[in-house]
C-alpha positions in Angstrom: -2.4 0.5 17.6 0.1 0.8 15.7 0.1 3.3 12.7 2.8 3.2 9.6 2.8 5.6 6.7 4.5 4.4 3.9 4.3 5.2 -0.1 2.9 3.3 -2.5 3.2 3.1 -6.9 2.4 0.1 -8.4 1.6 1.2 -12.5 -1.6 -0.5 -13.7 0.1 -3.1 -15.5 1.7 -4.9 -12.4 -1.5 -4.1 -10.6 -2.9 -6.8 -13.4 -0.6 -9.7 -11.3 -3.0 -9.2 -8.3 -6.2 -9.4 -9.9 -5.1 -12.5 -11.9 -4.4 -14.1 -8.7 -0.7 -14.3 -9.8 0.9 -12.1 -7.0 -1.3 -12.2 -3.4 0.4 -9.4 -1.0 2.5 -6.4 -1.0 5.6 -6.0 0.9 6.5 -2.2 1.2 9.0 -0.4 3.6 7.3 2.5 5.9 8.7 5.8 6.4 10.6 4.3 10.0 12.1 1.8 8.0 10.2 -1.5 8.8 8.8 -3.8 6.2 5.5 -4.1 5.9 3.5 -6.8 4.1 -0.2 -6.8 3.5 -3.0 -8.8 1.2 -2.9 -7.0 -2.3 -7.1 -7.0 -1.3 -6.7 -4.2 0.7 -5.4 -1.3 -1.4 -8.1 -2.3 -4.7 -10.1 1.4 -3.5 -7.7 2.6 -4.6 -6.5 1.6 -7.8 -7.3 3.9 -10.7 -6.5 3.1 -14.2 -3.1 4.3 -13.8 -2.9 1.9 -11.3 -2.4 3.1 -7.7 0.0 5.7 -5.9 0.1 7.8 -2.8 0.6 7.4 0.5 -1.1 5.3 2.4 -1.4 4.7 6.2 -1.7 1.1 7.1 -3.5 0.3 11.1 -3.0 -2.5 12.8 -4.6 -4.0 15.8 -2.8 -5.4 19.1 -2.0 -9.0 17.2 -0.1 -6.7 14.2 -3.2 -7.9 12.0 -4.7 -5.4 9.3 -7.4 -3.0 10.4 -7.1 0.0 7.9 -4.8 1.2 5.2 -6.1 4.7 4.4 -4.8 6.8 1.9 -3.6 10.2 3.2 -1.9 11.9 0.2 -0.7 11.6 -2.9 2.0 11.5 -4.6 4.2 14.6 -5.4 7.6 15.0 -6.8 9.3 15.8 -3.1 7.8 11.9 -2.6 10.3 10.2 -4.3 13.8 9.9 -3.1 
């Protein structure tokens, strides 16, 4: 099953757009350069008062459907390019 690693940082004021229903999906670029789109609700358990941020891995099944998103590391100064 494919696994994609990516960095995500959405501040609290922007994450509210997902809770209000004006945004439904998140689009990121994986570390390998592939664009990935997934439902915003998939990161809900990682949202705190600052928003959501960190390094994540997204696992897909053989039909490229979302299986799981895992938080694998916090953001650090070296994570930013």
